[in-house]
C-alpha positions as CSV (number, residue, x, y, z in Angstrom):
1,M,-16.0,222.3,136.9
2,S,-17.4,225.2,134.9
3,E,-18.7,227.0,138.0
4,Q,-15.2,226.8,139.5
5,I,-13.7,228.4,136.4
6,F,-16.3,231.2,136.6
7,T,-15.5,231.8,140.2
8,L,-11.7,231.8,139.6
9,M,-12.1,234.3,136.7
10,E,-14.3,236.6,138.8
11,Q,-11.6,236.5,141.5
12,K,-9.0,237.2,138.8
13,E,-7.2,233.9,139.7
14,Y,-6.2,233.5,136.0
15,N,-3.3,231.1,136.5
16,E,-5.4,228.7,138.5
17,A,-8.2,228.9,136.0
18,R,-5.7,228.1,133.3
19,K,-4.4,225.1,135.1
20,R,-7.9,223.6,135.4
21,V,-9.0,224.5,131.8
22,V,-6.1,223.0,130.0
23,E,-7.0,219.6,131.4
24,M,-10.5,219.7,129.8
25,N,-11.8,218.7,126.4
26,A,-11.6,221.5,123.7
27,V,-15.4,221.4,123.2
28,D,-16.0,222.0,126.9
29,I,-13.5,224.8,127.0
30,A,-15.3,226.5,124.0
31,E,-18.6,226.3,126.0
32,I,-17.0,227.9,129.1
33,L,-15.5,230.7,127.0
34,E,-18.9,231.4,125.5
35,E,-20.6,231.6,128.8
36,L,-18.0,234.0,130.2
37,D,-18.1,237.7,129.6
38,I,-16.4,238.5,126.3
39,E,-13.4,240.2,128.0
40,D,-12.8,237.3,130.5
41,G,-13.3,234.8,127.6
42,I,-10.6,236.5,125.5
43,I,-8.2,236.6,128.5
44,L,-8.7,232.9,129.1
45,F,-8.4,232.1,125.4
46,R,-5.1,233.9,125.1
47,M,-3.7,232.0,128.1
48,L,-4.3,228.6,126.4
49,P,-1.4,226.6,124.9
50,K,-1.1,227.4,121.3
51,D,-2.2,224.1,119.8
52,L,-5.1,223.8,122.3
53,S,-6.2,227.4,121.5
54,V,-6.6,226.5,117.8
55,E,-8.7,223.5,118.5
56,V,-10.9,225.5,120.9
57,F,-11.2,228.3,118.3
58,S,-12.7,225.9,115.8
59,Y,-15.5,225.1,118.2
60,L,-16.5,228.7,119.1
61,S,-19.6,230.5,117.6
62,N,-19.0,233.0,114.8
63,E,-19.5,235.9,117.1
64,H,-16.8,234.8,119.5
65,Q,-14.4,233.9,116.7
66,K,-15.0,237.4,115.3
67,S,-14.4,239.0,118.7
68,I,-11.1,237.1,119.3
69,I,-9.8,237.9,115.8
70,N,-10.4,241.6,116.4
71,V,-8.2,241.7,119.5
72,I,-5.5,239.1,119.0
73,T,-2.1,240.0,117.3
74,D,-1.3,239.3,113.7
75,K,1.1,236.6,114.9
76,E,-1.6,234.8,116.8
77,I,-3.9,235.0,113.8
78,Q,-1.3,233.5,111.6
79,H,-0.7,230.6,114.0
80,I,-4.4,229.8,114.1
81,M,-4.7,229.9,110.4
82,E,-1.7,227.7,109.9
83,K,-2.9,225.1,112.4
84,M,-6.6,225.0,111.5
85,F,-7.9,222.3,109.2
86,F,-8.6,223.7,105.8
87,D,-12.4,223.0,105.8
88,D,-12.7,224.8,109.2
89,M,-10.9,227.7,107.8
90,I,-13.3,227.9,104.9
91,D,-16.3,227.6,107.2
92,L,-14.9,230.5,109.3
93,L,-14.3,232.7,106.2
94,E,-17.8,232.1,104.8
95,E,-19.4,233.5,108.0
96,M,-17.1,236.4,108.6
97,P,-17.6,240.0,107.4
98,A,-15.3,241.4,104.7
99,N,-13.0,243.3,107.1
100,I,-12.3,240.1,109.2
101,V,-11.8,238.0,106.0
102,K,-9.2,240.5,104.7
103,K,-7.5,240.4,108.0
104,I,-7.3,236.6,108.0
105,L,-6.2,236.3,104.3
106,K,-3.4,238.7,104.9
107,H,-1.7,236.0,107.0
108,T,-2.1,233.1,104.5
109,K,0.4,232.1,101.8
110,E,-0.3,233.1,98.2
111,E,-0.9,229.4,97.2
112,E,-3.3,228.8,100.0
113,R,-5.1,232.1,99.2
114,K,-5.8,230.8,95.7
115,L,-7.2,227.6,97.1
116,I,-9.4,229.5,99.6
117,N,-10.8,231.6,96.8
118,Q,-11.6,228.5,94.7
119,F,-13.4,226.9,97.6
120,L,-15.3,230.1,98.5
121,N,-16.7,230.1,94.9
122,Y,-18.5,226.8,95.3
123,P,-22.2,227.0,95.9
124,A,-23.0,227.3,99.6
125,N,-24.8,223.9,99.9
126,S,-22.5,221.9,97.6
127,A,-19.9,219.3,98.2
128,G,-17.2,221.7,97.2
129,S,-18.1,224.0,100.1
130,L,-17.9,221.2,102.6
131,M,-14.7,219.4,101.6
132,T,-11.2,219.6,102.9
133,I,-7.9,219.1,100.9
134,E,-6.2,217.4,103.9
135,Y,-6.4,213.8,102.8
136,V,-3.8,211.1,102.3
137,G,-3.1,210.5,98.6
138,L,-1.1,207.4,97.5
139,K,0.3,206.2,94.2
140,K,-0.7,202.7,93.1
141,E,3.0,201.8,92.4
142,M,3.9,202.3,96.0
143,T,4.6,199.3,98.2
144,V,2.7,198.9,101.5
145,K,5.9,199.7,103.3
146,Q,6.5,202.9,101.4
147,A,2.9,203.9,101.9
148,M,3.1,203.4,105.7
149,E,6.3,205.5,105.9
150,Y,4.7,208.2,103.8
151,I,1.6,208.3,106.0
152,K,3.8,208.6,109.2
153,T,5.4,211.7,107.7
154,I,2.2,213.5,106.8
155,A,-0.3,212.2,109.3
156,I,0.0,215.2,111.7
157,D,-1.3,217.5,109.0
158,R,-4.2,215.4,107.7
159,E,-7.8,215.5,109.0
160,T,-8.2,211.8,108.6
161,I,-5.8,208.9,107.7
162,Y,-8.1,206.0,108.1
163,T,-9.0,205.9,104.4
164,C,-6.3,206.7,101.7
165,Y,-7.0,207.6,98.1
166,V,-5.2,206.2,95.1
167,M,-4.7,208.4,92.1
168,N,-2.8,208.3,88.8
169,E,-0.5,211.0,87.4
170,S,-3.5,213.1,86.4
171,R,-4.9,212.9,89.9
172,K,-7.8,210.8,88.6
173,L,-9.3,208.7,91.5
174,E,-8.6,205.0,90.8
175,G,-9.2,203.3,94.2
176,I,-9.1,203.5,98.0
177,V,-7.3,201.6,100.6
178,S,-8.0,201.6,104.4
179,L,-5.3,202.0,107.0
180,R,-6.4,198.7,108.4
181,K,-5.8,197.0,105.1
182,L,-2.4,198.6,105.0
183,V,-1.5,197.4,108.5
184,I,-2.4,193.8,107.9
185,S,-1.0,193.5,104.3
186,D,2.4,192.1,103.3
187,E,4.9,195.0,103.1
188,T,6.1,194.0,99.7
189,K,2.7,194.2,98.0
190,T,1.9,197.2,95.9
191,I,-1.1,199.5,96.6
192,S,-2.7,198.5,93.3
193,E,-2.8,194.9,94.5
194,I,-4.7,195.6,97.8
195,M,-6.8,198.7,96.9
196,T,-10.6,198.7,96.3
197,K,-11.4,199.9,92.8
198,D,-15.2,200.2,93.2
199,V,-15.1,203.7,94.8
200,I,-18.2,205.6,95.9
201,Y,-17.7,209.4,95.4
202,V,-19.6,212.6,94.9
203,H,-19.0,215.6,92.6
204,T,-18.1,219.1,93.7
205,H,-21.5,220.6,92.8
206,D,-23.7,217.8,94.4
207,D,-26.2,219.0,97.0
208,R,-25.3,218.5,100.6
209,E,-28.7,216.6,101.3
210,D,-27.7,214.1,98.7
211,I,-24.2,213.7,100.2
212,A,-25.8,213.1,103.7
213,R,-27.9,210.3,102.2
214,V,-24.7,208.7,100.8
215,F,-23.1,208.9,104.3
216,R,-26.2,207.3,105.9
217,K,-26.4,204.6,103.3
218,Y,-22.8,203.4,103.4
219,N,-21.8,204.4,107.0
220,F,-18.7,206.3,105.7
221,M,-16.2,208.1,107.8
222,A,-15.0,210.1,104.8
223,L,-16.2,210.5,101.1
224,P,-14.0,211.6,98.2
225,V,-15.1,214.6,96.0
226,V,-14.1,214.7,92.3
227,D,-14.6,217.2,89.5
228,K,-16.2,216.6,86.1
229,E,-13.1,214.7,84.9
230,D,-13.1,212.4,88.0
231,R,-10.0,214.1,89.5
232,L,-9.8,214.0,93.2
233,I,-10.3,217.5,94.6
234,G,-10.9,216.8,98.3
235,I,-12.8,214.7,100.8
236,I,-15.8,215.3,103.1
237,T,-15.5,213.9,106.7
238,V,-18.2,212.6,108.8
239,D,-17.9,215.5,111.4
240,D,-18.9,217.9,108.7
241,I,-21.8,215.9,107.4
242,I,-23.2,215.6,111.0
243,N,-23.3,219.4,111.1
244,V,-25.1,219.3,107.7
245,I,-27.7,216.8,108.9
246,D,-28.3,219.0,112.0
247,Q,-28.8,222.1,109.8
248,E,-31.1,220.3,107.4
249,N,-33.2,218.9,110.3
250,T,-33.4,222.4,111.8
251,E,-34.5,223.9,108.5
252,D,-37.1,221.2,108.1
253,F,-38.6,221.8,111.6
254,Q,-38.7,225.6,110.9
255,R,-40.5,225.1,107.6
256,M,-42.9,222.6,109.1
257,A,-43.8,225.2,111.6
258,A,-44.4,227.7,108.8
259,M,-41.3,229.9,109.3
260,E,-38.4,230.9,107.0
261,P,-35.3,229.0,108.0
262,S,-32.6,230.8,110.0
263,D,-29.0,229.8,110.9
264,E,-28.9,232.1,113.9
265,E,-29.6,230.8,117.4
266,Y,-33.0,231.8,118.8
267,L,-31.7,234.0,121.7
268,D,-29.2,235.7,119.4
269,T,-31.8,236.6,116.8
270,S,-33.4,240.0,116.9
271,I,-37.2,240.4,117.4
272,F,-37.5,242.1,114.0
273,T,-35.7,239.2,112.2
274,L,-38.0,236.7,114.0
275,A,-41.0,238.7,113.1
276,K,-39.9,239.0,109.5
277,K,-39.4,235.2,109.1
278,R,-42.8,234.4,110.6
279,V,-45.2,237.0,109.2
280,G,-45.1,236.0,105.6
281,W,-46.3,232.5,106.2
282,L,-48.8,233.6,108.8
283,L,-50.2,236.2,106.3
284,F,-50.5,233.6,103.6
285,L,-52.2,231.1,106.0
286,M,-54.5,233.8,107.2
287,I,-55.6,234.7,103.7
288,S,-56.0,231.0,102.8
289,A,-58.4,230.6,105.8
290,I,-60.7,233.0,104.0
291,F,-61.9,230.0,101.9
292,T,-63.1,228.4,105.1
293,G,-65.1,231.5,106.0
294,N,-66.6,231.6,102.5
295,I,-67.8,228.1,102.8
296,I,-69.5,228.9,106.1
297,Q,-71.1,232.0,104.6
298,H,-72.4,229.9,101.7
299,F,-74.2,227.5,104.0
300,E,-75.3,230.2,106.5
301,N,-79.0,229.3,106.0
302,M,-78.4,225.7,106.8
303,L,-76.5,226.7,110.0
304,Q,-79.4,229.0,111.0
305,T,-81.9,226.1,110.5
306,V,-79.9,223.4,112.2
307,V,-77.7,225.4,114.7
308,V,-76.4,222.2,116.4
309,L,-74.2,221.5,113.3
310,T,-72.0,224.4,114.5
311,A,-71.0,222.4,117.6
312,F,-69.3,219.7,115.6
313,M,-67.3,221.9,113.2
314,P,-64.2,222.3,115.5
315,M,-64.0,218.6,116.1
316,L,-64.2,217.7,112.4
317,M,-61.7,220.4,111.3
318,G,-59.3,219.5,114.1
319,T,-59.4,215.8,113.5
320,G,-58.9,216.3,109.7
321,G,-55.9,218.6,110.3
322,N,-54.4,216.2,112.9
323,A,-54.9,213.2,110.6
324,G,-53.2,215.0,107.7
325,S,-50.3,216.2,109.9
326,Q,-49.6,212.7,111.1
327,V,-48.9,211.3,107.7
328,S,-47.3,214.4,106.3
329,T,-44.8,214.3,109.1
330,L,-44.0,210.6,108.4
331,V,-43.7,211.2,104.6
332,I,-41.6,214.3,104.9
333,R,-39.2,212.5,107.3
334,G,-39.1,209.4,105.1
335,M,-38.2,211.6,102.1
336,A,-35.5,213.3,104.1
337,L,-33.9,209.9,104.9
338,G,-34.3,208.7,101.3
339,E,-36.8,206.0,102.3
340,I,-39.6,207.5,100.1
341,E,-39.0,208.5,96.5
342,L,-41.2,210.3,93.9
343,K,-42.0,207.0,92.3
344,D,-43.5,205.7,95.6
345,I,-46.5,208.1,95.4
346,L,-49.0,205.3,94.5
347,K,-47.7,203.1,97.3
348,V,-48.1,205.9,99.7
349,I,-51.8,206.5,98.5
350,W,-52.6,202.8,98.7
351,K,-51.1,202.4,102.2
352,E,-52.8,205.5,103.6
353,L,-56.1,204.6,102.0
354,R,-56.2,201.4,104.0
355,V,-54.9,203.0,107.2
356,S,-57.5,205.8,106.9
357,I,-60.4,203.4,106.4
358,I,-59.5,201.6,109.7
359,V,-58.9,204.8,111.6
360,G,-61.8,206.6,110.1
361,A,-64.1,203.6,110.9
362,I,-63.0,203.5,114.6
363,L,-63.3,207.3,115.2
364,S,-66.7,207.4,113.4
365,S,-68.1,204.5,115.4
366,I,-67.1,206.0,118.7
367,N,-68.5,209.4,117.8
368,F,-71.8,207.9,116.6
369,V,-72.3,206.1,120.0
370,R,-71.4,209.4,121.8
371,I,-73.6,211.7,119.8
372,V,-76.7,209.4,119.5
373,Y,-76.8,207.4,122.7
374,F,-75.0,209.6,125.2
375,E,-75.8,213.1,124.0
376,K,-79.1,212.1,122.6
377,F,-79.0,213.9,119.3
378,D,-81.1,212.9,116.4
379,I,-79.7,209.9,114.5
380,K,-79.6,211.9,111.3
381,I,-77.3,214.4,112.9
382,G,-75.1,211.5,114.1
383,L,-75.0,210.1,110.6
384,V,-74.0,213.5,109.1
385,V,-71.2,214.0,111.5
386,C,-69.8,210.5,111.5
387,I,-70.0,210.0,107.7
388,T,-68.2,213.3,107.3
389,L,-65.6,212.3,109.9
390,F,-65.0,209.0,108.0
391,F,-64.4,210.7,104.6
392,V,-62.4,213.6,106.1
393,V,-60.0,211.2,107.7
394,I,-59.6,209.4,104.4
395,L,-59.1,212.6,102.4
396,A,-56.8,214.1,105.0
397,K,-54.4,211.2,105.1
398,I,-54.2,210.8,101.3
399,I,-53.6,214.6,100.9
400,G,-51.2,214.6,103.8
401,G,-49.2,211.8,102.2
402,T,-49.2,213.0,98.6
403,L,-48.6,216.8,98.9
404,P,-45.0,216.5,100.2
405,I,-44.2,214.2,97.3
406,I,-45.9,216.5,94.8
407,A,-43.9,219.4,96.2
408,K,-40.7,217.5,95.7
409,L,-41.8,216.9,92.1
410,F,-41.9,220.7,91.6
411,R,-38.6,221.1,93.3
412,V,-40.2,222.7,96.4
413,D,-39.0,221.7,99.9
414,P,-41.4,218.9,101.1
415,A,-41.2,220.3,104.7
416,I,-43.4,223.3,103.6
417,M,-46.3,220.9,103.2
418,A,-46.6,220.3,106.9
419,S,-49.1,220.9,109.7
420,P,-50.1,224.6,109.1
421,L,-50.6,224.4,105.3
422,I,-52.2,221.0,105.4
423,S,-54.5,222.0,108.3
424,T,-55.6,225.1,106.5
425,F,-56.4,223.2,103.3
426,I,-58.2,220.4,105.0
427,D,-60.3,222.7,107.2
428,A,-62.0,224.1,104.1
429,L,-62.4,220.6,102.6
430,S,-63.9,219.3,105.9
431,L,-66.5,222.0,106.0
432,F,-67.5,221.5,102.3
433,V,-67.9,217.7,102.8
434,Y,-69.8,218.4,106.1
435,F,-72.3,220.8,104.7
436,S,-72.7,218.9,101.4
437,L,-73.7,215.7,103.4
438,A,-75.9,217.6,105.7
439,S,-77.8,219.0,102.8
440,M,-78.3,215.5,101.3
441,I,-79.2,213.7,104.6
442,L,-81.2,216.4,106.3
443,G,-82.8,217.7,103.1
444,I,-81.8,221.3,103.8
445,G,-80.8,223.5,100.9
C-alpha cells in the first residue's frame, strides 16, 4: 500500500493518494509521511481530515512535527493543540526549540498555559513529566447512574475511561472504580460502596524506572499520580510507560556497549556526535588496559624463558571476559526488572560460585586433555593453564555478578558495569593469576 501512495504522490495524484491514506491506521500514515520527501509529506498531511491529522501528528518524529508547525497556519496549529491529549502536547513542547514552543503556546488558553508551564517544570525523568490530566474523576457521593451519565458527557476528551478516580472535596485520592464495576453494579448504589480503597499510586517526583516496575508488577493500564499531600494531579497511561521502557532499554544497551546514551536515531545523528559519545569510554578503557601491559612487562623474563605461555594468554583473557559478561548481563537485566535487589548480593555470589565451579571444571578438564594429550605440551604447562582457567572463571563470574550491584549501591547505572569494563578488568586479573601460578608450578621467577 505504501508503494502505491509514493507512486501517486510522485504523479501528483493527490486526491487519489488522500482517498487511500484516510482508510489506513494513523501509525501507518505517520510512517508513510516520514518516508516521503518533506514537501510531499506536508502536502499529504494538510489533506487529511482534521481529527485524523491530529492523531497522525502525535506519531510523527520531532523533526517532522517541527517542519509541519513551521508551515501550517495559526488556525491549524490551534486545532492540533486543542485536540491533542495533554501529555502528548507536553512531550511535543519538551522536544521543540524555543521559537516553536512560543508559536504553539500563543494558541493555547491562559489556564492551559499555566498547566503546561507547571508540567514543564517537573524533572525530565519524573512521574510529573509523564502524566496527563485527562482522567475521569468521580465523587464518592455519586450514584452509579449519575457516574455513568457523567462519563458519557466527558469520555470523548479523556485519554482513558476504564479506571475512574474517586476524590474528596480537597482532591485527595480516596479510591478507584473500574468501568466494568460501574457497568455491572446496581444503579442506585453510591460510588463509595463499590470503590476500591486500597489504591496503588506514585508521586510526582518518582523516577520513571520505578514507575515502570509498578506497571510491570501490577499489570496496570493507568496509574494515578499524587502530590506530597496525596492530592490527585494526573495519571500515567500504559502507552506512555511502554515508551519509557523502550527508552530505558535503549539506554542500557548503549551503556553496556560503553557509549553515552542518545535519544536521536542512529541515521539522524551526526558523525561528530557519535564520535563524541564513544570516544570518552574508549579512551578510559584504553588507559585501563595499560594495567594489562604492565603485568606482561613485569613477567617479561618468564615469557622469554617459557615462550609457549604466550600462546594461551588470548584464550584465558577471552574466556574470563566472556564468563564475566554472561553473568553481568543477567544481573543487569534482573535489576532492571526488579528481580534482583541490593540485599541479594550474597545470594548472587553464592549462586555464581556454584555455577562457576561447574563451568570452570568442565572447561579446564577439556583444555587439559587438549593441551597434554593432543597438542603434546608438558603436563606442568597443562596444569598452569587449566588451574588458571578454573580460577579465572570463578573470579570472573563473581566479579561480573557483584559489580552491577555495587554500582547501584553508589547510585551509578548498573549497565555501565557490562562487557567492555568487566572484560578490561578481568584481562588484567587473568594475567596476574596466570603468571603467579606459572611462577609457582614451573619454578620460574
